[in-house]
C-alpha positions in Angstrom: -34.9 66.9 -15.9 -33.0 67.6 -18.7 -30.0 68.0 -15.6 -30.3 64.4 -15.6 -30.1 63.4 -19.2 -27.0 65.7 -19.9 -25.2 63.8 -17.0 -26.5 60.4 -18.2 -25.3 61.3 -21.7 -22.0 62.8 -20.3 -21.0 60.0 -18.0 -21.8 56.9 -20.6 -19.5 59.0 -22.7 -16.7 59.0 -20.2 -17.6 55.0 -20.0 -17.0 54.5 -23.6 -13.5 56.1 -23.5 -12.8 53.8 -20.1 -13.7 50.8 -22.5 -11.6 52.1 -25.6 -8.8 52.9 -23.7 -8.6 50.0 -21.6 -6.2 47.6 -23.6 -7.7 44.3 -22.1 -11.5 45.7 -23.2 -12.1 42.4 -25.7 -12.4 40.5 -21.8 -15.8 42.1 -21.3 -18.5 44.1 -22.6 -18.4 47.4 -24.5 -21.5 48.9 -22.6 -20.7 47.7 -18.7 -18.1 51.0 -18.0 -20.8 53.3 -19.7 -23.3 51.6 -17.4 -21.5 51.5 -14.5 -20.4 55.3 -15.2 -24.2 56.4 -16.2 -25.6 54.7 -13.0 -22.8 56.0 -10.1 -23.0 60.0 -11.8 -26.9 59.7 -11.5 -26.9 58.5 -7.7 -24.1 61.3 -7.0 -26.5 63.8 -8.7 -29.7 62.5 -7.2 -27.5 62.6 -3.4 -26.1 66.0 -4.0 -29.2 67.4 -5.0 -31.1 65.9 -2.2 -28.7 67.5 0.2 -29.5 70.8 -0.9 -26.5 71.3 -3.5 -28.4 71.5 -5.9 -30.1 74.5 -6.3 -28.6 77.0 -4.0 -26.7 79.8 -5.2 -23.3 79.5 -5.5 -23.0 75.7 -5.2 -25.5 74.7 -8.3 -22.4 73.6 -9.8 -21.5 71.0 -6.8 -23.6 68.4 -8.5 -22.9 68.3 -11.8 -18.7 68.4 -11.4 -19.2 65.6 -8.3 -21.5 63.8 -10.3 -19.2 63.6 -13.6 -16.0 62.7 -11.8 -17.4 60.4 -9.7 -19.2 58.6 -13.0 -16.4 59.1 -15.0 -14.0 57.2 -11.7 -16.0 54.3 -11.4 -16.1 53.6 -14.9 -12.6 54.2 -15.3 -12.0 51.8 -12.2 -14.3 49.2 -13.3 -12.6 49.1 -16.5 -9.4 48.7 -14.9 -10.2 46.4 -12.3 -12.6 43.7 -14.5 -10.2 44.2 -17.8 -7.4 42.3 -15.6 -9.3 39.7 -13.8 -11.2 39.2 -16.6 -8.2 38.1 -18.3 -6.8 36.5 -15.6 -9.8 34.2 -15.9 -9.7 33.7 -19.3 -6.0 32.6 -19.3 -6.7 30.2 -16.7 -9.7 28.4 -18.4 -8.0 28.1 -21.6 -4.7 26.5 -19.6 -7.2 24.0 -18.0 -8.6 23.4 -20.6 -5.3 22.6 -22.8 -4.4 20.6 -19.7 -7.5 17.8 -20.2 -6.7 17.3 -24.0 
């Protein structure tokens, strides 16, 4: 149980870092990359432990490293993709509003 809490906290911190480093982070919420990172990390941890890598001597580190890598990658990927698409949509909507008037 403590494993999941620590992984969730670290993945949430990686998501917060992903949000803070994105130049277009004002177009989406601060908790979205953190939440996606936590969910991806916990699902990866559950899968790797269910496969049997969690408590095997010599392989106990695999769920930790894999889940943090997947969680961080998911947060940074979401941040990059969502920042671009939301900014483009916001600009298109502003242009549409200005054309009407």
